C-alpha positions as CSV (number, residue, x, y, z in Angstrom):
1,X,2.3,109.2,-34.7
2,X,-0.8,107.5,-36.1
3,X,-1.2,107.1,-39.8
4,X,-4.6,106.8,-41.5
5,X,-5.2,105.2,-44.9
6,X,-8.1,103.7,-46.7
7,X,-9.1,101.3,-49.4
8,X,-10.4,102.7,-52.7
9,X,-13.8,101.1,-52.0
10,X,-14.0,103.0,-48.7
11,X,-13.2,106.3,-50.4
12,X,-16.1,105.8,-52.8
13,X,-18.5,104.8,-50.0
14,X,-17.4,107.8,-47.9
15,X,-17.9,110.2,-50.8
16,X,-21.4,108.8,-51.7
17,X,-22.6,108.8,-48.0
18,X,-21.2,112.3,-47.3
19,X,-23.3,113.7,-50.1
20,X,-26.4,112.2,-48.5
21,X,-25.4,113.0,-44.9
22,X,-23.8,116.5,-44.7
23,X,-22.5,116.1,-41.1
24,X,-20.6,112.9,-41.9
25,X,-17.2,114.6,-42.6
26,X,-17.2,116.3,-39.2
27,X,-18.5,113.2,-37.5
28,X,-15.7,111.2,-39.2
29,X,-13.0,113.7,-38.0
30,X,-14.4,113.3,-34.5
31,X,-13.9,109.5,-34.8
32,X,-10.3,110.0,-35.9
33,X,-9.7,112.2,-32.8
34,X,-11.0,109.3,-30.6
35,X,-8.9,106.7,-32.5
36,X,-5.7,108.7,-31.9
37,X,-6.2,108.3,-28.1
38,X,-7.9,104.9,-28.1
39,X,-6.9,102.9,-31.2
40,X,-9.4,100.1,-30.7
41,X,-12.0,102.3,-29.1
42,X,-13.9,101.8,-25.9
43,X,-17.5,101.1,-25.0
44,X,-20.4,99.5,-26.8
45,X,-19.9,101.4,-30.1
46,X,-16.6,99.6,-30.8
47,X,-16.6,95.8,-31.5
48,X,-13.4,93.9,-32.4
49,X,-14.4,91.5,-35.1
50,X,-11.0,90.0,-35.7
51,X,-7.7,90.1,-33.9
52,X,-4.2,88.6,-34.3
53,X,-0.8,89.6,-33.0
54,X,-0.3,92.3,-35.7
55,X,-3.7,93.5,-36.7
56,X,-7.2,94.1,-35.1
57,X,-10.3,94.7,-37.2
58,X,-12.8,96.9,-35.5
59,X,-16.5,97.7,-36.4
60,X,-17.5,101.1,-35.1
61,X,-21.0,102.4,-34.7
62,X,-20.5,106.0,-35.8
63,X,-23.1,108.5,-34.6
64,X,-24.0,110.8,-37.5
65,X,-25.7,114.0,-36.5
66,X,-27.6,114.1,-39.9
67,X,-29.2,110.8,-39.1
68,X,-30.7,111.8,-35.7
69,X,-30.2,108.8,-33.6
70,X,-29.2,106.3,-36.3
71,X,-25.7,105.5,-37.2
72,X,-23.1,104.7,-39.9
73,X,-20.9,101.6,-39.6
74,X,-17.2,101.9,-40.2
75,X,-14.9,98.8,-40.4
76,X,-11.2,99.5,-40.0
77,X,-7.9,97.7,-39.3
78,X,-5.5,98.8,-36.7
79,X,-1.9,97.6,-37.2
80,X,-0.2,97.4,-33.7
81,X,3.4,97.4,-34.9
82,X,3.1,100.5,-37.2
83,X,0.3,102.4,-35.3
84,X,-1.5,102.6,-38.6
85,X,-5.2,102.6,-39.4
86,X,-6.7,101.3,-42.7
87,X,-10.4,102.0,-43.3
88,X,-12.0,99.1,-45.1
89,X,-15.7,99.8,-45.3
90,X,-18.4,102.3,-44.5
91,X,-22.1,101.7,-44.7
92,X,-25.5,102.9,-43.4
93,X,-27.3,100.2,-41.5
94,X,-30.6,101.1,-43.2
95,X,-29.1,100.4,-46.6
96,X,-27.1,97.3,-45.8
97,X,-27.5,94.8,-43.0
98,X,-24.0,93.5,-42.5
99,X,-20.4,94.2,-43.5
100,X,-18.9,92.9,-46.7
101,X,-17.1,89.8,-45.4
102,X,-15.5,89.1,-48.7
103,X,-13.8,92.5,-48.7
104,X,-12.6,91.8,-45.2
105,X,-11.2,88.4,-46.1
106,X,-9.4,89.9,-49.2
107,X,-7.9,92.6,-47.0
108,X,-6.6,90.0,-44.5
109,X,-5.1,87.9,-47.3
110,X,-3.3,90.8,-48.9
């Protein structure tokens, strides 16, 4: 059974973005349905940005119906041994160009 968790920063970003983009909650639930079947995703919308024996960090291009053709980026960690997901960051590409590398480094250290 897959377990989904998230960092507090992710929770704040999700809450803020879901107020702006009303379809985001449903779009995010659709993403979780895909991750239950394919933990690291498949296709051009999923990019593995870090991998080791125990954990893979994946950047997802999440299509958001409210954005009409544009997308939200989601960074998550997949832990192979525990079949667990930890959401690290969510951002709209129009607001922010790249992921927060410092947050990712801190997650990998801890």
